[in-house]
N, C-alpha and C positions, 0 to 999 in steps of 0.2 A: 794160833794164824790160820786160819780159814783159805786153802789153796785156793778158790776162785774168786778175787775179789774187784776187779772188775770187765767191760766185755768193752773192746776196741774195732771199731771201724776205721778199714782204711778205706780208701775208693779212686779210679782215675779211672779217667775218660781217654778213650784207646786213641780216641783225634790225637794228641797232645804226643804222644808213641813217637820216640826217637829214635836215630841208633846208637844213640849213649845212652848214658844211664841215669836216669832224673827219679830224684827221690819219691817213694811209693809213700807219703801223711808223711810226718813230726815222728822220729825217734820215739823207741817204748820207754815207756814213763816203771814201766815196771818185768823182769822176766814172762817169758809165752812158754806155754806147754801145751795150750794145743790154738792152729789152724786150719782157718776151711776158707781156701782159694777157688772163686768161684774166677770163670772167663765167658762174660756174659757178652763179645764181642765179638765180632768176626775176623779176627786176626790174633793169629801164634803169639805171645813172649813170652819173654824171659824174668822172673823173677830173682835177685841177687840179697846178699843178708852181710855182701864185704863194698857192693858200689861197684864190681869190677868181675866177678867172679858169675856166668851161668848157672847161677842152682837149680832153678827150676825152671822147667820151658811147662809150660800151660799151654796146652792149646784152643784155640774156643771153644767154642760152646763147654766149657769144660768143667767139673765141678771137684775139687780132693782133699778130705780134712788129710793133717794132718799133727799126727799128733808122736808124744816121746813119750814111751814105752821100753821095761826094760824085755827079755824075751823072752817071761814069764807073767805077757802081759799085765804088769802091775805097772800102774804110775810108780817114776822116783823123784822120792823127796828129794825138792835139790839141782835135782836135772832141766834141762828147758830144750825147749826147739832154736828158741831162740833169746839173750842175753838183755838183762836192761839196761839201754843207753842203744840195742841194736837199732840201725835206721835200715828198711827193709828202703831198696830199689827194685825199678823196673824198665825196660824196654824194648821195645820189637826186636819182629826174628826178621820179617823185609819190610813190612808197608805201616802204619797207620791204617786205621778203620774205626768205624763206627760200633758205640758201647759200653759196655763200663767195664772193667776190672775190680775185683771186690775181696778184699781181706779182711775175717773175723779171725779176729786172737781176742783168748780167753791166758789172762794175763793176773799173776803172784801179788801180793802186796809186800 
C-alpha cells in the first residue's frame, strides 16, 4: 500500500466567512496524515474537524504544517490527523476579510 495516494486542495474565500462554521470543501475521501494550512487573508480564522469545536486558530498571514508523528519522530501506520469522512469547517474569529485560506492534504488510499 502506498502511503501517499492523493493530494487534496481545499480553498475558502475569507470574504464569505461568518460567525458560524461552514464546510471547508467536501468531506475527506481518504484518511489524511499531513496537512499544510495557509492563511493568505487579512483575518484570523478557526478550523474545526467536527463543525462545532475551535480546534485550530489560524492567524492572518500564517502557514502551519501539521503531521501525525509518534514521539519517536516516525509516522505511525494507521494513525491519522483526520479520518476518512471528516468534514473540515471554517469560521471567522471577528469578521470577514479579503484573501484566501488554503489547506493542502496528503491522504492515503
